[in-house]
N, CA, C and O atoms as a GROMACS GRO file, in nm:
protein
  620
    1MET      N    1  -0.470  -4.682  -3.596
    1MET     CA    2  -0.358  -4.770  -3.577
    1MET      C    3  -0.398  -4.914  -3.612
    1MET      O    4  -0.322  -4.985  -3.677
    2VAL      N    5  -0.515  -4.956  -3.568
    2VAL     CA    6  -0.562  -5.092  -3.597
    2VAL      C    7  -0.584  -5.108  -3.747
    2VAL      O    8  -0.547  -5.210  -3.805
    3LYS      N    9  -0.644  -5.007  -3.810
    3LYS     CA   10  -0.666  -5.013  -3.954
    3LYS      C   11  -0.534  -5.020  -4.028
    3LYS      O   12  -0.518  -5.096  -4.123
    4SER      N   13  -0.438  -4.939  -3.982
    4SER     CA   14  -0.306  -4.937  -4.046
    4SER      C   15  -0.239  -5.073  -4.034
    4SER      O   16  -0.179  -5.121  -4.130
    5GLN      N   17  -0.250  -5.135  -3.917
    5GLN     CA   18  -0.191  -5.267  -3.894
    5GLN      C   19  -0.260  -5.373  -3.981
    5GLN      O   20  -0.194  -5.458  -4.041
    6ALA      N   21  -0.390  -5.367  -3.988
    6ALA     CA   22  -0.466  -5.465  -4.069
    6ALA      C   23  -0.433  -5.448  -4.218
    6ALA      O   24  -0.420  -5.546  -4.291
    7THR      N   25  -0.419  -5.322  -4.262
    7THR     CA   26  -0.385  -5.295  -4.402
    7THR      C   27  -0.247  -5.347  -4.434
    7THR      O   28  -0.226  -5.408  -4.539
    8ALA      N   29  -0.150  -5.325  -4.343
    8ALA     CA   30  -0.012  -5.372  -4.367
    8ALA      C   31  -0.008  -5.525  -4.372
    8ALA      O   32   0.062  -5.582  -4.456
    9GLY      N   33  -0.082  -5.592  -4.285
    9GLY     CA   34  -0.087  -5.739  -4.284
    9GLY      C   35  -0.150  -5.791  -4.413
    9GLY      O   36  -0.102  -5.889  -4.471
   10ALA      N   37  -0.256  -5.726  -4.456
   10ALA     CA   38  -0.324  -5.769  -4.578
   10ALA      C   39  -0.234  -5.751  -4.700
   10ALA      O   40  -0.232  -5.836  -4.789
   11GLN      N   41  -0.161  -5.643  -4.703
   11GLN     CA   42  -0.070  -5.619  -4.816
   11GLN      C   43   0.043  -5.722  -4.817
   11GLN      O   44   0.081  -5.770  -4.924
   12ALA      N   45   0.096  -5.758  -4.701
   12ALA     CA   46   0.205  -5.856  -4.693
   12ALA      C   47   0.154  -5.993  -4.737
   12ALA      O   48   0.223  -6.062  -4.811
   13ARG      N   49   0.036  -6.033  -4.693
   13ARG     CA   50  -0.020  -6.163  -4.736
   13ARG      C   51  -0.049  -6.162  -4.886
   13ARG      O   52  -0.027  -6.262  -4.955
   14SER      N   53  -0.096  -6.052  -4.935
   14SER     CA   54  -0.125  -6.041  -5.079
   14SER      C   55   0.002  -6.051  -5.162
   14SER      O   56   0.002  -6.115  -5.267
   15ALA      N   57   0.110  -5.988  -5.114
   15ALA     CA   58   0.236  -5.993  -5.188
   15ALA      C   59   0.292  -6.134  -5.189
   15ALA      O   60   0.341  -6.180  -5.293
   16LEU      N   61   0.285  -6.204  -5.078
   16LEU     CA   62   0.333  -6.342  -5.074
   16LEU      C   63   0.245  -6.434  -5.158
   16LEU      O   64   0.295  -6.522  -5.228
   17ALA      N   65   0.117  -6.412  -5.151
   17ALA     CA   66   0.025  -6.497  -5.227
   17ALA      C   67   0.046  -6.477  -5.377
   17ALA      O   68   0.034  -6.573  -5.454
   18SER      N   69   0.076  -6.357  -5.420
   18SER     CA   70   0.097  -6.333  -5.563
   18SER      C   71   0.223  -6.400  -5.612
   18SER      O   72   0.235  -6.425  -5.733
   19ARG      N   73   0.318  -6.431  -5.528
   19ARG     CA   74   0.439  -6.501  -5.567
   19ARG      C   75   0.429  -6.649  -5.538
   19ARG      O   76   0.516  -6.726  -5.576
   20GLY      N   77   0.327  -6.688  -5.473
   20GLY     CA   78   0.306  -6.829  -5.444
   20GLY      C   79   0.369  -6.873  -5.316
   20GLY      O   80   0.383  -6.994  -5.298
   21GLY      N   81   0.409  -6.786  -5.224
   21GLY     CA   82   0.479  -6.826  -5.103
   21GLY      C   83   0.396  -6.816  -4.979
   21GLY      O   84   0.452  -6.820  -4.869
   22LEU      N   85   0.267  -6.802  -4.987
   22LEU     CA   86   0.185  -6.788  -4.866
   22LEU      C   87   0.150  -6.926  -4.816
   22LEU      O   88   0.060  -6.990  -4.869
   23ARG      N   89   0.217  -6.970  -4.717
   23ARG     CA   90   0.192  -7.100  -4.655
   23ARG      C   91   0.165  -7.073  -4.508
   23ARG      O   92   0.161  -6.957  -4.467
   24GLY      N   93   0.148  -7.175  -4.429
   24GLY     CA   94   0.114  -7.163  -4.288
   24GLY      C   95   0.218  -7.089  -4.207
   24GLY      O   96   0.183  -7.003  -4.126
   25GLY      N   97   0.345  -7.118  -4.226
   25GLY     CA   98   0.452  -7.053  -4.149
   25GLY      C   99   0.466  -6.906  -4.187
   25GLY      O  100   0.489  -6.822  -4.100
   26ALA      N  101   0.452  -6.877  -4.315
   26ALA     CA  102   0.464  -6.739  -4.360
   26ALA      C  103   0.349  -6.655  -4.306
   26ALA      O  104   0.370  -6.542  -4.261
   27ALA      N  105   0.229  -6.710  -4.310
   27ALA     CA  106   0.112  -6.638  -4.259
   27ALA      C  107   0.127  -6.612  -4.110
   27ALA      O  108   0.091  -6.506  -4.059
   28GLU      N  109   0.184  -6.714  -4.039
   28GLU     CA  110   0.204  -6.698  -3.895
   28GLU      C  111   0.306  -6.588  -3.867
   28GLU      O  112   0.286  -6.506  -3.776
   29ARG      N  113   0.415  -6.584  -3.945
   29ARG     CA  114   0.517  -6.481  -3.925
   29ARG      C  115   0.460  -6.342  -3.955
   29ARG      O  116   0.492  -6.246  -3.886
   30ILE      N  117   0.376  -6.332  -4.058
   30ILE     CA  118   0.314  -6.203  -4.091
   30ILE      C  119   0.222  -6.160  -3.976
   30ILE      O  120   0.222  -6.044  -3.937
   31ALA      N  121   0.146  -6.253  -3.921
   31ALA     CA  122   0.055  -6.222  -3.811
   31ALA      C  123   0.135  -6.181  -3.687
   31ALA      O  124   0.101  -6.084  -3.619
   32ARG      N  125   0.245  -6.258  -3.658
   32ARG     CA  126   0.327  -6.224  -3.542
   32ARG      C  127   0.393  -6.088  -3.561
   32ARG      O  128   0.396  -6.008  -3.468
   33GLY      N  129   0.446  -6.062  -3.681
   33GLY     CA  130   0.508  -5.932  -3.710
   33GLY      C  131   0.408  -5.818  -3.696
   33GLY      O  132   0.442  -5.712  -3.643
   34GLY      N  133   0.285  -5.840  -3.743
   34GLY     CA  134   0.181  -5.737  -3.731
   34GLY      C  135   0.146  -5.712  -3.584
   34GLY      O  136   0.124  -5.598  -3.543
   35MET      N  137   0.143  -5.821  -3.506
   35MET     CA  138   0.111  -5.808  -3.365
   35MET      C  139   0.223  -5.733  -3.292
   35MET      O  140   0.196  -5.644  -3.211
   36LEU      N  141   0.348  -5.769  -3.321
   36LEU     CA  142   0.461  -5.699  -3.259
   36LEU      C  143   0.462  -5.552  -3.299
   36LEU      O  144   0.488  -5.464  -3.218
   37GLN      N  145   0.434  -5.528  -3.427
   37GLN     CA  146   0.430  -5.390  -3.475
   37GLN      C  147   0.318  -5.314  -3.406
   37GLN      O  148   0.335  -5.197  -3.371
   38GLY      N  149   0.203  -5.378  -3.385
   38GLY     CA  150   0.090  -5.315  -3.314
   38GLY      C  151   0.126  -5.282  -3.169
   38GLY      O  152   0.094  -5.175  -3.118
   39GLN      N  153   0.194  -5.378  -3.104
   39GLN     CA  154   0.234  -5.352  -2.965
   39GLN      C  155   0.336  -5.238  -2.959
   39GLN      O  156   0.331  -5.153  -2.870
   40GLN      N  157   0.426  -5.238  -3.054
   40GLN     CA  158   0.526  -5.132  -3.059
   40GLN      C  159   0.458  -4.997  -3.083
   40GLN      O  160   0.495  -4.897  -3.022
   41MET      N  161   0.360  -4.994  -3.171
   41MET     CA  162   0.286  -4.871  -3.196
   41MET      C  163   0.209  -4.827  -3.072
   41MET      O  164   0.202  -4.708  -3.040
   42ASN      N  165   0.150  -4.925  -3.001
   42ASN     CA  166   0.080  -4.893  -2.875
   42ASN      C  167   0.176  -4.831  -2.774
   42ASN      O  168   0.142  -4.733  -2.707
   43GLN      N  169   0.294  -4.887  -2.763
   43GLN     CA  170   0.394  -4.834  -2.670
   43GLN      C  171   0.436  -4.694  -2.711
   43GLN      O  172   0.450  -4.605  -2.626
   44GLN      N  173   0.456  -4.673  -2.840
   44GLN     CA  174   0.496  -4.541  -2.887
   44GLN      C  175   0.385  -4.438  -2.863
   44GLN      O  176   0.412  -4.324  -2.823
   45LEU      N  177   0.260  -4.479  -2.887
   45LEU     CA  178   0.149  -4.388  -2.859
   45LEU      C  179   0.138  -4.357  -2.710
   45LEU      O  180   0.114  -4.242  -2.672
   46GLY      N  181   0.156  -4.459  -2.627
   46GLY     CA  182   0.153  -4.437  -2.482
   46GLY      C  183   0.264  -4.345  -2.437
   46GLY      O  184   0.245  -4.256  -2.354
   47MET      N  185   0.384  -4.368  -2.494
   47MET     CA  186   0.498  -4.283  -2.459
   47MET      C  187   0.474  -4.140  -2.506
   47MET      O  188   0.504  -4.045  -2.434
   48GLN      N  189   0.420  -4.122  -2.627
   48GLN     CA  190   0.392  -3.988  -2.678
   48GLN      C  191   0.286  -3.920  -2.593
   48GLN      O  192   0.297  -3.800  -2.564
   49ALA      N  193   0.183  -3.994  -2.552
   49ALA     CA  194   0.079  -3.937  -2.467
   49ALA      C  195   0.137  -3.894  -2.331
   49ALA      O  196   0.102  -3.788  -2.279
   50ALA      N  197   0.225  -3.977  -2.275
   50ALA     CA  198   0.289  -3.942  -2.147
   50ALA      C  199   0.375  -3.817  -2.163
   50ALA      O  200   0.374  -3.730  -2.076
   51GLN      N  201   0.450  -3.808  -2.273
   51GLN     CA  202   0.532  -3.690  -2.298
   51GLN      C  203   0.444  -3.566  -2.316
   51GLN      O  204   0.478  -3.458  -2.266
   52ASN      N  205   0.333  -3.581  -2.385
   52ASN     CA  206   0.242  -3.468  -2.402
   52ASN      C  207   0.184  -3.422  -2.269
   52ASN      O  208   0.177  -3.302  -2.242
   53ARG      N  209   0.143  -3.518  -2.186
   53ARG     CA  210   0.090  -3.482  -2.054
   53ARG      C  211   0.197  -3.413  -1.970
   53ARG      O  212   0.169  -3.316  -1.901
   54LEU      N  213   0.321  -3.466  -1.977
   54LEU     CA  214   0.431  -3.404  -1.902
   54LEU      C  215   0.456  -3.263  -1.951
   54LEU      O  216   0.479  -3.172  -1.871
   55GLY      N  217   0.451  -3.243  -2.082
   55GLY     CA  218   0.470  -3.109  -2.139
   55GLY      C  219   0.360  -3.014  -2.094
   55GLY      O  220   0.387  -2.898  -2.062
   56ILE      N  221   0.237  -3.062  -2.093
   56ILE     CA  222   0.124  -2.979  -2.049
   56ILE      C  223   0.138  -2.944  -1.902
   56ILE      O  224   0.118  -2.829  -1.863
   57MET      N  225   0.174  -3.043  -1.819
   57MET     CA  226   0.190  -3.018  -1.676
   57MET      C  227   0.306  -2.922  -1.650
   57MET      O  228   0.298  -2.836  -1.564
   58THR      N  229   0.416  -2.938  -1.727
   58THR     CA  230   0.531  -2.850  -1.711
   58THR      C  231   0.494  -2.706  -1.747
   58THR      O  232   0.528  -2.612  -1.675
   59GLU      N  233   0.423  -2.690  -1.858
   59GLU     CA  234   0.380  -2.556  -1.899
   59GLU      C  235   0.283  -2.496  -1.798
   59GLU      O  236   0.290  -2.377  -1.768
   60ASP      N  237   0.194  -2.579  -1.747
   60ASP     CA  238   0.100  -2.533  -1.645
   60ASP      C  239   0.174  -2.486  -1.520
   60ASP      O  240   0.140  -2.383  -1.463
   61GLU      N  241   0.273  -2.562  -1.478
   61GLU     CA  242   0.352  -2.525  -1.360
   61GLU      C  243   0.429  -2.395  -1.384
   61GLU      O  244   0.439  -2.311  -1.296
   62LYS      N  245   0.483  -2.380  -1.506
   62LYS     CA  246   0.554  -2.256  -1.539
   62LYS      C  247   0.459  -2.136  -1.529
   62LYS      O  248   0.495  -2.031  -1.474
   63GLN      N  249   0.339  -2.152  -1.582
   63GLN     CA  250   0.242  -2.043  -1.576
   63GLN      C  251   0.201  -2.014  -1.432
   63GLN      O  252   0.187  -1.898  -1.394
   64ARG      N  253   0.183  -2.120  -1.352
   64ARG     CA  254   0.146  -2.101  -1.211
   64ARG      C  255   0.254  -2.026  -1.135
   64ARG      O  256   0.226  -1.935  -1.058
   65VAL      N  257   0.381  -2.066  -1.158
   65VAL     CA  258   0.493  -2.000  -1.091
   65VAL      C  259   0.503  -1.855  -1.137
   65VAL      O  260   0.529  -1.765  -1.057
   66GLY      N  261   0.482  -1.832  -1.267
   66GLY     CA  262   0.484  -1.695  -1.318
   66GLY      C  263   0.379  -1.608  -1.254
   66GLY      O  264   0.404  -1.493  -1.219
   67ILE      N  265   0.260  -1.664  -1.239
   67ILE     CA  266   0.151  -1.589  -1.174
   67ILE      C  267   0.185  -1.563  -1.028
   67ILE      O  268   0.162  -1.453  -0.977
   68LEU      N  269   0.239  -1.663  -0.960
   68LEU     CA  270   0.275  -1.645  -0.819
   68LEU      C  271   0.386  -1.541  -0.803
   68LEU      O  272   0.387  -1.466  -0.706
   69GLN      N  273   0.479  -1.538  -0.899
   69GLN     CA  274   0.586  -1.438  -0.892
   69GLN      C  275   0.531  -1.298  -0.914
   69GLN      O  276   0.580  -1.202  -0.854
   70ALA      N  277   0.430  -1.285  -0.998
   70ALA     CA  278   0.371  -1.154  -1.026
   70ALA      C  279   0.274  -1.110  -0.916
   70ALA      O  280   0.240  -0.992  -0.908
   71LEU      N  281   0.230  -1.202  -0.833
   71LEU     CA  282   0.127  -1.173  -0.734
   71LEU      C  283   0.166  -1.061  -0.636
   71LEU      O  284   0.084  -0.972  -0.613
   72PRO      N  285   0.287  -1.061  -0.576
   72PRO     CA  286   0.318  -0.953  -0.482
   72PRO      C  287   0.308  -0.814  -0.547
   72PRO      O  288   0.255  -0.721  -0.488
   73GLY      N  289   0.359  -0.803  -0.669
   73GLY     CA  290   0.350  -0.674  -0.738
   73GLY      C  291   0.207  -0.635  -0.766
   73GLY      O  292   0.170  -0.518  -0.756
   74MET      N  293   0.126  -0.733  -0.802
   74MET     CA  294  -0.015  -0.706  -0.828
   74MET      C  295  -0.088  -0.666  -0.701
   74MET      O  296  -0.175  -0.579  -0.704
   75GLU      N  297  -0.052  -0.729  -0.588
   75GLU     CA  298  -0.114  -0.693  -0.460
   75GLU      C  299  -0.078  -0.550  -0.422
   75GLU      O  300  -0.163  -0.473  -0.377
   76VAL      N  301   0.050  -0.515  -0.439
   76VAL     CA  302   0.093  -0.378  -0.408
   76VAL      C  303   0.019  -0.279  -0.497
   76VAL      O  304  -0.027  -0.175  -0.452
   77GLN      N  305   0.008  -0.314  -0.625
   77GLN     CA  306  -0.062  -0.226  -0.719
   77GLN      C  307  -0.209  -0.213  -0.679
   77GLN      O  308  -0.267  -0.105  -0.689
   78ALA      N  309  -0.269  -0.323  -0.635
   78ALA     CA  310  -0.409  -0.318  -0.594
   78ALA      C  311  -0.427  -0.235  -0.466
   78ALA      O  312  -0.531  -0.172  -0.448
   79LEU      N  313  -0.327  -0.236  -0.379
   79LEU     CA  314  -0.337  -0.162  -0.254
   79LEU      C  315  -0.290  -0.017  -0.267
   79LEU      O  316  -0.303   0.061  -0.172
   80GLN      N  317  -0.236   0.020  -0.382
   80GLN     CA  318  -0.183   0.154  -0.402
   80GLN      C  319  -0.287   0.263  -0.372
   80GLN      O  320  -0.252   0.362  -0.308
   81PRO      N  321  -0.414   0.248  -0.415
   81PRO     CA  322  -0.512   0.351  -0.379
   81PRO      C  323  -0.529   0.367  -0.227
   81PRO      O  324  -0.548   0.478  -0.178
   82GLU      N  325  -0.524   0.256  -0.153
   82GLU     CA  326  -0.533   0.264  -0.007
   82GLU      C  327  -0.413   0.340   0.050
   82GLU      O  328  -0.428   0.422   0.140
   83PHE      N  329  -0.294   0.310  -0.004
   83PHE     CA  330  -0.174   0.380   0.041
   83PHE      C  331  -0.186   0.530   0.016
   83PHE      O  332  -0.153   0.612   0.102
   84GLU      N  333  -0.234   0.566  -0.102
   84GLU     CA  334  -0.251   0.707  -0.137
   84GLU      C  335  -0.354   0.773  -0.045
   84GLU      O  336  -0.335   0.886   0.000
   85LYS      N  337  -0.462   0.701  -0.018
   85LYS     CA  338  -0.566   0.754   0.071
   85LYS      C  339  -0.510   0.778   0.211
   85LYS      O  340  -0.535   0.882   0.271
   86ASP      N  341  -0.434   0.681   0.262
   86ASP     CA  342  -0.372   0.696   0.394
   86ASP      C  343  -0.274   0.812   0.394
   86ASP      O  344  -0.267   0.888   0.491
   87LYS      N  345  -0.199   0.826   0.286
   87LYS     CA  346  -0.102   0.935   0.276
   87LYS      C  347  -0.174   1.070   0.279
   87LYS      O  348  -0.130   1.162   0.348
   88MET      N  349  -0.283   1.080   0.204
   88MET     CA  350  -0.358   1.205   0.199
   88MET      C  351  -0.424   1.234   0.334
   88MET      O  352  -0.430   1.349   0.377
   89THR      N  353  -0.472   1.130   0.401
   89THR     CA  354  -0.532   1.147   0.533
   89THR      C  355  -0.427   1.198   0.632
   89THR      O  356  -0.454   1.287   0.713
   90GLY      N  357  -0.308   1.139   0.625
   90GLY     CA  358  -0.198   1.184   0.712
   90GLY      C  359  -0.160   1.328   0.686
   90GLY      O  360  -0.134   1.404   0.779
   91GLN      N  361  -0.157   1.367   0.558
   91GLN     CA  362  -0.124   1.505   0.525
   91GLN      C  363  -0.232   1.599   0.576
   91GLN      O  364  -0.202   1.708   0.625
   92ALA      N  365  -0.359   1.558   0.564
   92ALA     CA  366  -0.468   1.641   0.612
   92ALA      C  367  -0.460   1.656   0.765
   92ALA      O  368  -0.483   1.764   0.819
   93ARG      N  369  -0.428   1.546   0.833
   93ARG     CA  370  -0.413   1.553   0.980
   93ARG      C  371  -0.297   1.644   1.018
   93ARG      O  372  -0.307   1.722   1.113
   94GLN      N  373  -0.188   1.634   0.944
   94GLN     CA  374  -0.072   1.719   0.972
   94GLN      C  375  -0.108   1.866   0.952
   94GLN      O  376  -0.070   1.952   1.031
   95ALA      N  377  -0.182   1.895   0.844
   95ALA     CA  378  -0.225   2.033   0.819
   95ALA      C  379  -0.319   2.081   0.929
   95ALA      O  380  -0.311   2.196   0.972
   96ASP      N  381  -0.408   1.992   0.976
   96ASP     CA  382  -0.500   2.027   1.084
   96ASP      C  383  -0.424   2.057   1.213
   96ASP      O  384  -0.454   2.153   1.284
   97ILE      N  385  -0.325   1.974   1.242
   97ILE     CA  386  -0.242   1.995   1.363
   97ILE      C  387  -0.168   2.128   1.351
   97ILE      O  388  -0.162   2.204   1.448
   98GLN      N  389  -0.112   2.156   1.234
   98GLN     CA  390  -0.039   2.281   1.213
   98GLN      C  391  -0.134   2.400   1.228
   98GLN      O  392  -0.099   2.501   1.288
   99ASN      N  393  -0.255   2.386   1.172
   99ASN     CA  394  -0.354   2.494   1.181
   99ASN      C  395  -0.394   2.518   1.326
   99ASN      O  396  -0.404   2.632   1.371
  100ARG      N  397  -0.416   2.408   1.399
  100ARG     CA  398  -0.450   2.422   1.542
  100ARG      C  399  -0.336   2.484   1.619
  100ARG      O  400  -0.358   2.566   1.709
  101SER      N  401  -0.215   2.446   1.585
  101SER     CA  402  -0.098   2.503   1.653
  101SER      C  403  -0.089   2.652   1.626
  101SER      O  404  -0.063   2.732   1.717
  102ASN      N  405  -0.110   2.689   1.500
  102ASN     CA  406  -0.106   2.832   1.465
  102ASN      C  407  -0.217   2.907   1.536
  102ASN      O  408  -0.196   3.018   1.585
  103THR      N  409  -0.336   2.848   1.542
  103THR     CA  410  -0.450   2.911   1.609
  103THR      C  411  -0.421   2.925   1.758
  103THR      O  412  -0.448   3.030   1.817
  104SER      N  413  -0.367   2.820   1.819
  104SER     CA  414  -0.335   2.826   1.961
  104SER      C  415  -0.229   2.932   1.988
  104SER      O  416  -0.239   3.008   2.085
  105GLN      N  417  -0.129   2.938   1.902
  105GLN     CA  418  -0.023   3.038   1.918
  105GLN      C  419  -0.082   3.178   1.905
  105GLN      O  420  -0.047   3.267   1.982
  106PHE      N  421  -0.170   3.199   1.808
  106PHE     CA  422  -0.236   3.329   1.790
  106PHE      C  423  -0.318   3.363   1.913
  106PHE      O  424  -0.313   3.476   1.963
  107ASN      N  425  -0.394   3.264   1.963
  107ASN     CA  426  -0.478   3.289   2.081
  107ASN      C  427  -0.394   3.324   2.202
  107ASN      O  428  -0.431   3.412   2.280
  108ILE      N  429  -0.281   3.258   2.219
  108ILE     CA  430  -0.193   3.287   2.333
  108ILE      C  431  -0.136   3.428   2.320
  108ILE      O  432  -0.134   3.504   2.416
  109LEU      N  433  -0.089   3.461   2.199
  109LEU     CA  434  -0.033   3.595   2.177
  109LEU      C  435  -0.140   3.702   2.198
  109LEU      O  436  -0.112   3.808   2.254
  110GLN      N  437  -0.261   3.675   2.153
  110GLN     CA  438  -0.372   3.770   2.169
  110GLN      C  439  -0.404   3.787   2.317
  110GLN      O  440  -0.426   3.899   2.364
  111ALA      N  441  -0.407   3.676   2.391
  111ALA     CA  442  -0.435   3.683   2.534
  111ALA      C  443  -0.326   3.761   2.607
  111ALA      O  444  -0.355   3.840   2.697
  112LEU      N  445  -0.200   3.739   2.567
  112LEU     CA  446  -0.090   3.815   2.630
  112LEU      C  447  -0.101   3.964   2.598
  112LEU      O  448  -0.077   4.048   2.686
  113ALA      N  449  -0.137   3.997   2.474
  113ALA     CA  450  -0.152   4.138   2.437
  113ALA      C  451  -0.266   4.203   2.516
  113ALA      O  452  -0.254   4.316   2.563
  114ASP      N  453  -0.379   4.130   2.532
  114ASP     CA  454  -0.490   4.182   2.611
  114ASP      C  455  -0.449   4.203   2.757
  114ASP      O  456  -0.483   4.305   2.817
  115LYS      N  457  -0.376   4.108   2.812
  115LYS     CA  458  -0.329   4.120   2.952
  115LYS      C  459  -0.237   4.240   2.967
  115LYS      O  460  -0.243   4.314   3.065
  116LYS      N  461  -0.150   4.259   2.866
  116LYS     CA  462  -0.057   4.372   2.870
  116LYS      C  463  -0.134   4.504   2.869
  116LYS      O  464  -0.099   4.598   2.941
  117GLN      N  465  -0.240   4.511   2.786
  117GLN     CA  466  -0.321   4.633   2.781
  117GLN      C  467  -0.393   4.657   2.913
  117GLN      O  468  -0.399   4.769   2.962
  118ARG      N  469  -0.447   4.550   2.971
  118ARG     CA  470  -0.516   4.564   3.100
  118ARG      C  471  -0.418   4.608   3.208
  118ARG      O  472  -0.449   4.694   3.291
  119ASP      N  473  -0.297   4.548   3.206
  119ASP     CA  474  -0.195   4.587   3.304
  119ASP      C  475  -0.154   4.733   3.286
  119ASP      O  476  -0.135   4.805   3.384
  120ALA      N  477  -0.140   4.778   3.161
  120ALA     CA  478  -0.103   4.917   3.133
  120ALA      C  479  -0.215   5.010   3.180
  120ALA      O  480  -0.187   5.116   3.238
  121ALA      N  481  -0.341   4.973   3.157
  121ALA     CA  482  -0.454   5.055   3.201
  121ALA      C  483  -0.458   5.060   3.354
  121ALA      O  484  -0.482   5.165   3.413
  122ALA      N  485  -0.433   4.946   3.417
  122ALA     CA  486  -0.432   4.942   3.564
  122ALA      C  487  -0.318   5.027   3.618
  122ALA      O  488  -0.334   5.096   3.719
  123MET      N  489  -0.203   5.022   3.552
  123MET     CA  490  -0.088   5.102   3.596
  123MET      C  491  -0.117   5.251   3.580
  123MET      O  492  -0.084   5.332   3.667
  124ALA      N  493  -0.180   5.287   3.467
  124ALA     CA  494  -0.214   5.428   3.446
  124ALA      C  495  -0.314   5.474   3.552
  124ALA      O  496  -0.301   5.585   3.605
  125GLU      N  497  -0.412   5.391   3.584
  125GLU     CA  498  -0.510   5.425   3.687
  125GLU      C  499  -0.442   5.438   3.823
  125GLU      O  500  -0.472   5.528   3.900
  126TYR      N  501  -0.349   5.346   3.852
  126TYR     CA  502  -0.275   5.350   3.978
  126TYR      C  503  -0.190   5.477   3.987
  126TYR      O  504  -0.185   5.544   4.090
  127GLN      N  505  -0.123   5.510   3.874
  127GLN     CA  506  -0.040   5.631   3.874
  127GLN      C  507  -0.125   5.756   3.892
  127GLN      O  508  -0.086   5.850   3.961
  128SER      N  509  -0.242   5.756   3.828
  128SER     CA  510  -0.332   5.869   3.842
  128SER      C  511  -0.379   5.880   3.987
  128SER      O  512  -0.383   5.989   4.044
  129ALA      N  513  -0.413   5.767   4.045
  129ALA     CA  514  -0.457   5.767   4.184
  129ALA      C  515  -0.344   5.813   4.276
  129ALA      O  516  -0.367   5.889   4.371
  130MET      N  517  -0.223   5.766   4.247
  130MET     CA  518  -0.109   5.807   4.331
  130MET      C  519  -0.078   5.956   4.315
  130MET      O  520  -0.040   6.022   4.410
  131SER      N  521  -0.095   6.007   4.192
  131SER     CA  522  -0.074   6.151   4.168
  131SER      C  523  -0.176   6.231   4.248
  131SER      O  524  -0.143   6.332   4.309
  132GLY      N  525  -0.301   6.184   4.245
  132GLY     CA  526  -0.406   6.252   4.323
  132GLY      C  527  -0.376   6.245   4.472
  132GLY      O  528  -0.392   6.343   4.544
  133TRP      N  529  -0.333   6.130   4.518
  133TRP     CA  530  -0.302   6.113   4.660
  133TRP      C  531  -0.184   6.203   4.698
  133TRP      O  532  -0.186   6.268   4.803
  134ALA      N  533  -0.081   6.206   4.610
  134ALA     CA  534   0.036   6.290   4.638
  134ALA      C  535  -0.004   6.437   4.639
  134ALA      O  536   0.044   6.515   4.721
  135ALA      N  537  -0.094   6.475   4.545
  135ALA     CA  538  -0.139   6.614   4.541
  135ALA      C  539  -0.215   6.647   4.669
  135ALA      O  540  -0.196   6.754   4.726
  136ASN      N  541  -0.300   6.557   4.715
  136ASN     CA  542  -0.372   6.579   4.840
  136ASN      C  543  -0.276   6.592   4.958
  136ASN      O  544  -0.293   6.677   5.045
  137LYS      N  545  -0.175   6.505   4.960
  137LYS     CA  546  -0.078   6.510   5.070
  137LYS      C  547   0.001   6.641   5.065
  137LYS      O  548   0.033   6.700   5.168
  138GLN      N  549   0.031   6.686   4.944
  138GLN     CA  550   0.103   6.812   4.927
  138GLN      C  551   0.017   6.928   4.976
  138GLN      O  552   0.062   7.019   5.045
  139ALA      N  553  -0.112   6.920   4.937
  139ALA     CA  554  -0.204   7.027   4.979
  139ALA      C  555  -0.218   7.027   5.131
  139ALA      O  556  -0.219   7.132   5.195
  140ASP      N  557  -0.229   6.908   5.187
  140ASP     CA  558  -0.238   6.897   5.333
  140ASP      C  559  -0.112   6.953   5.400
  140ASP      O  560  -0.119   7.023   5.501
  141ALA      N  561   0.001   6.919   5.341
  141ALA     CA  562   0.128   6.966   5.400
  141ALA      C  563   0.138   7.117   5.389
  141ALA      O  564   0.186   7.184   5.480
  142THR      N  565   0.092   7.170   5.277
  142THR     CA  566   0.098   7.316   5.258
  142THR      C  567   0.003   7.382   5.357
  142THR      O  568   0.039   7.483   5.417
  143MET      N  569  -0.114   7.328   5.376
  143MET     CA  570  -0.209   7.382   5.471
  143MET      C  571  -0.155   7.372   5.613
  143MET      O  572  -0.167   7.466   5.692
  144ASP      N  573  -0.097   7.261   5.644
  144ASP     CA  574  -0.040   7.244   5.779
  144ASP      C  575   0.076   7.341   5.802
  144ASP      O  576   0.096   7.390   5.912
  145ALA      N  577   0.150   7.366   5.695
  145ALA     CA  578   0.264   7.458   5.708
  145ALA      C  579   0.212   7.598   5.738
  145ALA      O  580   0.271   7.670   5.818
  146GLY      N  581   0.101   7.637   5.673
  146GLY     CA  582   0.044   7.769   5.699
  146GLY      C  583  -0.006   7.779   5.842
  146GLY      O  584   0.012   7.883   5.905
  147LYS      N  585  -0.065   7.677   5.895
  147LYS     CA  586  -0.113   7.676   6.034
  147LYS      C  587   0.004   7.683   6.129
  147LYS      O  588  -0.003   7.749   6.233
  148ARG      N  589   0.106   7.617   6.097
  148ARG     CA  590   0.224   7.615   6.184
  148ARG      C  591   0.292   7.752   6.184
  148ARG      O  592   0.340   7.798   6.288
  149ASP      N  593   0.296   7.815   6.069
  149ASP     CA  594   0.357   7.948   6.061
  149ASP      C  595   0.275   8.048   6.143
  149ASP      O  596   0.332   8.135   6.210
  150LYS      N  597   0.146   8.038   6.138
  150LYS     CA  598   0.062   8.127   6.217
  150LYS      C  599   0.083   8.101   6.364
  150LYS      O  600   0.089   8.193   6.446
  151PHE      N  601   0.094   7.974   6.397
  151PHE     CA  602   0.114   7.936   6.534
  151PHE      C  603   0.245   7.990   6.587
  151PHE      O  604   0.254   8.034   6.702
  152LEU      N  605   0.346   7.986   6.503
  152LEU     CA  606   0.478   8.031   6.545
  152LEU      C  607   0.492   8.182   6.532
  152LEU      O  608   0.588   8.241   6.583
  153GLY      N  609   0.399   8.245   6.465
  153GLY     CA  610   0.400   8.388   6.448
  153GLY      C  611   0.492   8.434   6.341
  153GLY      O  612   0.549   8.542   6.354
  154ILE      N  613   0.510   8.362   6.240
  154ILE     CA  614   0.599   8.401   6.130
  154ILE      C  615   0.528   8.499   6.040
  154ILE      O  616   0.599   8.574   5.972
  155PHE      N  617   0.402   8.508   6.030
  155PHE     CA  618   0.330   8.602   5.942
  155PHE      C  619   0.303   8.728   6.009
  155PHE      O  620   0.243   8.817   5.949
   0.00000   0.00000   0.00000
């Protein structure tokens, strides 16, 4: 920018000098014009730099917001294996509970069947004992009847 300003000033002085019009006032106006042009260029460069920085910050903020918006989905995706593991653990526990329930139900049914068999065996033994007792009582009654008949003289 400084070189450009110096070159423009030199060209303007050279053009005036070649026509014979380079005097004190003209040189001063060329210098003042170059200085104003330099300040204007400085302002334009400053404004362009500020706009560039604003554009960079705006783009940076857009990217940051985009990343923040994607973050919940990324967190869920990152936790998905844990969710699957928990789901599989729950299914395994449910299967274990079902298996234990089936085993308990089988054990209860087996215990009831064993009790029923023991009760049936006890009943058969009781019936056998009662049959023997009844037979003994019958034999006793028959024997007593024979003694009574002899006593009464029926024979």
